[in-house]
N, C-alpha and C positions, 0 to 999 in steps of 0.2 A: 479243410483241416478238421472240422467238427465231425466228419465221418470217421476219421482215424482216431480221434479222441472224443468218444461219445459224451464224456462228462462236461465238455465245453458248453453244452446246452443248459447245464445246471449251474455253471460257474457264476459266482457272485459278480455282478456287473462292475463293481469298483476294484476288482482284483485283476491285475495283469496276468496273462497266462504264462508269460516268460519274464524272467528277471535278468538283471545284469549281474553275472557272477563275479564281476570285478568291482562291485560297488565298495567292498571293504578290502583293503590291501592285506591286512593281517590283524590278529587280535590285539597286538601291541598298538596298532594304529587306532583300533576301536577304543582301547583303554585310554590312550592319550587324548583322543578327541572328546570322550565323555568327561574326563577330568576337566578339560578346558571349558566345556559347555556348562557343567553343573557344579564345579568348584565347592562351594560351602554347603550345598545340599547334602542330605544324608544318603550315603550309598548303602551301608549295611548296618543292621541293628541286631544285637544278640543279648538276651537277658537284660533288656532295657538300656543297654549301653549302645550309643550311636557313634558311627564313624563316618565322617564326611568324605566326599570324593577327594578333597585336598589332603585330608589326614591319611586316607588310604594310599594315595599317591606317594606321600612322604615315606610311609612304611614299605611300600613296594620298591621304591628306589633304594632305600636302605638295605633291603634284603638282596636285591639284585647286585648292588655294589659289593656287599659282603661276599656273595658267591663268586664274583669276578676277581676279587682281590685277596681272598683267603682260601681258595680251593683252586685246583687245576681243572675244574669242570669246563668243558668247551661246548660250543654250539652243537645241539643235537643229542647231547648226553641225556640219559633218562633220570628224572627226578620223581620220586614217589611221594604221594601225600596220603597219610593214613590217619585221618581225624574225622569226627562227626561234624555237624554244622556249627562251626565256631568262626569268629572273626579271623582266626589264623588262616582259615582255608583260602579265602580270596587273596589275602596278603601273600601267602606262599605261592599260590597258583600264578598270579600276575607277576610276582617278583621273579620266580623261576623262569617264566616265559620271557620276561624282559631281559633276562640273562642269556636267552637263546636256547633254553633247555626244553626237552620234551617231557610232558607230564604223564605220569602213570598213576591213575586213581586207584586206591586200594580200600576195600571194605574193612573198616575197623573190626568187624566181627570175625574176620578170617582167623583160622587156626595157623599155627606155625607151618604146618604142612602146606596149606594153601598159599601162605605168604612166600614160602621158599620157592614154590613153582613159579609164581608170578614174577618175583624179583629176579630169579635166575634167568627165566625165559626172556624177560625184557632187558636184561643187562643193566639193571638199576645201579647207579653209582652213588646216589644220595637220596636221603629220605627225611621228611618231616613226619614225626610220629607223636601222637598223644602219649604222655607218660603211662596212662592207664593200660596201654597195650605193649609197652616197651619190653616187658618180660617175655613176650612171644618173640620179639625180634632178637633178643639175646640168645634164644635157643638155636636160631638158624643163621645168625649173622655171618659166621665163618663159612657157611655153605653158599654164600651169595657174593656178588661183586661190589657190594656196598662199601664205600670208603668213608662217606660223610653222613653222620647221623645228627639230626637236629631234633631235640625233644621239646615239647611244650606241655603246659598244664592248662586245664580248662579255664582258669581265671586269668591267665597271663595278659590278655589284652582288654580286660574289663576295667582296668584302672586301679589305682592305689588301694584304698581300704576294701572296696568290694572285691577286687581280684584276690587280695590276700585272704579274705574271709572264705571265698569260694574254694580256693586251693587248700586251705586248712580243713574245711569241712569234708571235701572230697577225699583227702588223703588220711586225715587223722580221725574223723568222726565216722564217715561212711565206709572207710577202709577200701576204697575203690582203686587204689594204686598198688598192685602187687610189687614186691621188692624186685629190683633188677640191677644188673651191673653192665653198663656200657661205658667203659672208661674214657673212650675218645669222643663221646657225644658232646655236642655243644648246645647250650640253651638258645632256643629260637629268640627269646626275648633279649638275651644278651647280644645276639647277632644284630638285631634291629637297633640296639643302642650303639653298637660299634659303627654302624653305617649311617647313623642319624645325620641328616643334613648333607649327605654326599650323593653325588649323581653317578649312575652306572654308565659304562661305555655303551654307546648305541649299537645294538645288534639288529641288522636288517633281516626281516623275515619276509618270505613271499609265499604264495599259494602252494608251492611244492614242499615246503618245510613241514615236518610232522609236528602237529600240535599236541595230540594225545595218543597214547596207546591205551585203548579202552578195552579191558579184558571182558570176555564173554564166554559162556559155557561152550564146551566142545563135545562132539559125539564120541571122541576117543576117551573121554573121562578127564581130559585136561583142558583148562581154559585157554583161549587163544586171544592174542592182542590184536584188536581191530585197529588198523592204521588210519587215523583220522588226521588229515592234513589241515593246514591253515585254510586252504581253499575249501575243504569240505565244511568246516565250521562257519567260515565267513559266508559261504554259499547258502547254508541253512539259515543263517541270520538274515540274509537278504530275502529269502523265501518267506520267513515268518513275518518280517517287516511288511511285505506286500499283502500277506493274508490278513494282518491285523491293522492295516492302514486306516487311520481315522478313529480307531477305537480308544486308544490311549493317548494322553497328553504328556509330552516330554516334561520331566521334572516335577510331575504332580501325582504320580501313582504310588501305591503301596502294594507290594506283593508279599504273600506269605509263603515261605519256603520250608515246608515240613519234610519233603523228600530229601534224602541225603545228596549233597553236592557231588559225591563221588559217583553217583548214578547219572548216566548220560541224559536222562530226562530233565532232572533239575539243573544239571550243569549248563545245558544249552538254553532250555526254556526259561529258567528262573535267573540263574546267575548272569549269563552273558547277554541274553536278550533284554532283560530289564535293566541291566547296567547301562546298556546302550540307550534306553529310554530315560535314564536319569531317575529311576524309581528308587524308593526306599525299600530295601530288601530285608524283611524280618526273618532272621535265621532261627529256626526251631531246633534246638539240640536234641531233645528227646520227645518226639511226638507221641510216644507210648504213654507218657504221663499226660493223659488227656485233660485232667483238671488244670494243670499248669499251662498246657497248650492252649486251651480255650480262654484262659485268663489273658494270655498274650494276644489272642484274636480280639477280645473285648477292648483291650487298650489300644489297638491299632486297626481302626476301620480300614478295610483293604479293598483294592480294585480287582485283584486276581488271586486265586489260589490254585495250585496244581496238586495232584495226588493220584493215588491208585484207589481202586474200588474199596478195599478194606479200610483205608484211611477215611474216605468219605462216609462209609457205613458206620465206622466207629464214632465219628463226630455226631452223626445224626442220632445215635443212641445215647448221647449224653444230654441230660435235661438242661444243663447250663448252655448248651449250644443255641437253644432258641432265644437266649438273651443277647446273642452277638448282634452287633449293628451291621446289617447287610446293605445299607442305603447306598454305599459307594461301590458295591460289588458289580462288576460289569460282566465277567464270565468266569467260569471255573473250568479247568481243563483236566480231564482224566486220561490216563494212559498207563502203559506198563503191564496191564492185564485187562481182561474183558470188563467192561463197565455194565453192571446189572441194571436192567430197565427199572426195577423197583427202587433202586438207590437213586437213579437219575430223576425219577418222578418225585420222590420225597424231597430231594435237594431243591428241585425247581419250586415245589410248593412252599417250602420253608423259607428259602432265600429270595424268591421271586427273581431268580437269575438262572440261566441255563447251565447245566453241567455237560460240557461238550466232550465227546470222545475223539481222541486222536490216535494215530498209529505210527510207530517207528521202531527202530532197532539201534543197537550200538553201532551197527554197520552203516546206518543212514544218518548219523550225527545228531539227533535221531529222527527228526520229523519227516514223514513221507506223505501222510494224509491227515487232514483235519476237517471237522465239520464246519460249515459256514458259521460266522458269528452274527449274521444278520437276521436270525430268526427262522432260517430254513433248514436248521440242523435236523437230523433224523436219528431218533433214539434206536440203539442197536446197530448203528452203522459207524464205521471208522471214518466216514466222510469222503471227501474228494481229494485227489492228488493236489499238493501245493504247487505253486508256479514252477515251471521248468522241470517238472517231474513226470516221467512217463511210467505207466504201470501196465503190465500185461498179465493175463491169467493163462498159465501154461499147463498142458497135460504132462503125463509122465515121460513122453518122448520129446518134450521141449517145444511142442507146437502150440500156438495160441488157440484157445477154445472159443466157442461161440458165446456171445453175450448171454449171461444168465446161467452158464454152466460153471461147475466147480473146477478149480485147478490151483496150481501153486502161484502165489503172488510173486512177481518179478519186478524189480524197480530199477530205473535208470534216472540219474540226475546229478547235479553238481555236489550234492550232499553224500553220495554213495562212496564208501571207503575205498582205499587203494588195495586192500588185501590184508592178509593176516601176517603179523610180524614173524619172520623166520619160518614160514610155513607155506612153501610154494604149492604143495599138494592140496592143502585145504583152500588156498586162495583160488586155484584153478577150478576146483569143484564148486566154488561158491557162485560162479558166474555162468550164464548162458549168453555168450557174446558180451555185450556191454551191460546186460541186465543182471542185477544181483538176485540170487534165488533165496528167498526169505525162509522157506520151509513152512510157511503158513498157507493154509488152504482157504481160498476166498472166492467170492462171486461178485460180479458187478451187475447192478440192476439196470433197468431201462433208462434211468436218469443219470447213470454214471456214478452212483454212490457204491462204495465197496463195503463188504461185510466179511468178517472172518468166520468161517464155519467149522474149521478143524485145524489141526497141526500135522504137517507131514513129519516133522521131527517129533520125537516122543518127549519133548520138554515138558516139565512140570512148572507151573507158575504159582509160587507161594507168596501171596501179598505183594505181587509185582516183581519179585525176584525170580530169576530163571534158575531152575534146578534140572540138571541133565541126569537122567537115570544112570547113564554109564559111569558118571563120576561117583555117584553113591555106591553103585555096584562094585566099582574098583576098590573102594575102601572096605566094604563089607567082605568082599572075597579074600581080603588080606587077613581076615581073622582065622586063626588056626582050626577053629571048630566048624568052619563053613565049607561045604562042598560046592554048592551052587547057589546063585542068587539072581533074582530078577526084581527090578524096581519099576513101579508105575505111579501115576498120580491118581488120587481118588478125591471126590468132592469133599470139601470141608467148609463148614458154616462160617468160620472165622477168617480163613485165609484163601478161600475159593478152592484151592487144591492143597493136598498134603501128600508127601511121599509115603508109599507103602512098600515094604520089602517082603518078598516071598523067598524063603530060604529052605534049602535041603541041607540037613545037618551032616557034618562029618563025625561029630561027637554028640551023642545023645544028651549030654549034660548042658549043652548050650541053651541059654535062656534069652528071653526078649530083652531083659535089662542089660545083659552082657553085650548084645548087639548094639543097643542104643548108646551105651557107655563108650564102646569102641568108636562109634561114629562121632560122639561129642568131642573126642580127643583130636579128631582129624578133620572135621567138617564144621562149617559155620552152623549155628543152631537151626536156621531155617531149612537146612539141607538134611538134617537128621530125620530118619523115618519116624513118622508119628505112629505108624502101625507096623507091627512085625508079626508075620504068620509063618508057620512051618509046614512044609509039604513033603510028601514022599518023593515027588518028582515034579518037574516044571515042564510046561508045554514047549516043544521044540520043533523047528523046521526039519526038513529031510536032510539038511546038512549040519544039524545039531545046534542051530542058533536058537536061543531062548526067545519065544514069541511073547513080547510084553503085552501085546494087545489081547492075548488070551489069558492073562493072569487075572484070577478072580478068587 
């Protein structure tokens, strides 16, 4: 077997190569079991307000009861959540799942254009949205299938006086809540009050039920919903359990969650995995406010933190970060984008704890490879395949290449998604047999460690977020003064990469600012081109396709 899987020779001795994919029956069972085991311990913390497992359970049951008794939502209907990291997120997520619904995670930074596509494509029937973004929903609500809108304010679950003060400051002082009209919307807080003390009807979920539609970029310019089943997420949870076995103690750990929970990395690695460990999960609502973020870290000595390269680099460049207590830090986990060696080295020196790189995608729930946690990790490598995961490196014809040669990374395992929602063509093209084609070009060394060396897809990664050139091109080409456009990624000191647009004008009066303003109206901020240049013509193939690789 070790001949077929060369990485077995390097596998940590305490990690099984194969896991039982049926260890966890469903996320609802994981939730109920964790509540039973950890009860009065703190499950989530936000802005210094703590919520125990029992308190969370009461609110989850209240919301699930409300959904079952005050709506006609049925098992499998799609429920969207559009909030940053707040206590409302896990309450709504576990509550909707307990009611049998499928979750659709939505980036709060999305424009109405992006929201409309996702909600319509997924057939979303209900949504929890932070009031700060409700004015966007108002614009497109009648163009979706959404029937039930639940609104919440930042301070709603922070408790009496503090919650009231936060809501007042956010709305009246900082003016962060644009006016909106959603006449049929219900207050999330009021729904919890209505369901207080009540128990929802039990809905049985199994591995074939869809847990999440996790939207990811698409080469056609439109995002696609990766179908993640209960079995996919539970399988990945079992795999992570095996990899981290013996490192963390149940009910005694603290995890810092600065990455947004709507992102698959934080959703599985932070929220679900550490909920199952009984950890106290410190939710950071706005990690861009580095001073406040580091204050939270100082007050909460932590066992683990996850992030992307830009987040770790940003922390290292804050003087106050050196004052944080790292005595309980066991490992730090980087993913979502390439981890720079210089950042990993500085992190290790300052914290005396390794910054390990992992690899995964929305389509793999997300974990596929992780560096060993026992001191044998390799800087610059994405590590070894986690248990029950098979990885091949394929050439352009779909044939497996020799060890050490470059090719496309293909993944097989219980965590690999079922296909794209309502997109049979894209689903078929995403697989070679049972192996998911990642679009990432990698190599495997003689010890079985993998490394990403390039991307087959022309995706741009901005601070860990995926930006597909075709999506940005589709928006820019809609401007009446644009004749042709090509978009590629260029190196950026702050975000690793930044979108750059190359445009042939239809109207000579077109300016760089006009292009950017047009993009700001229709795209999330991180997708807006940082650089715009004008050309007389763009490089094309013999069939007229713009060659992004030749844009310069």
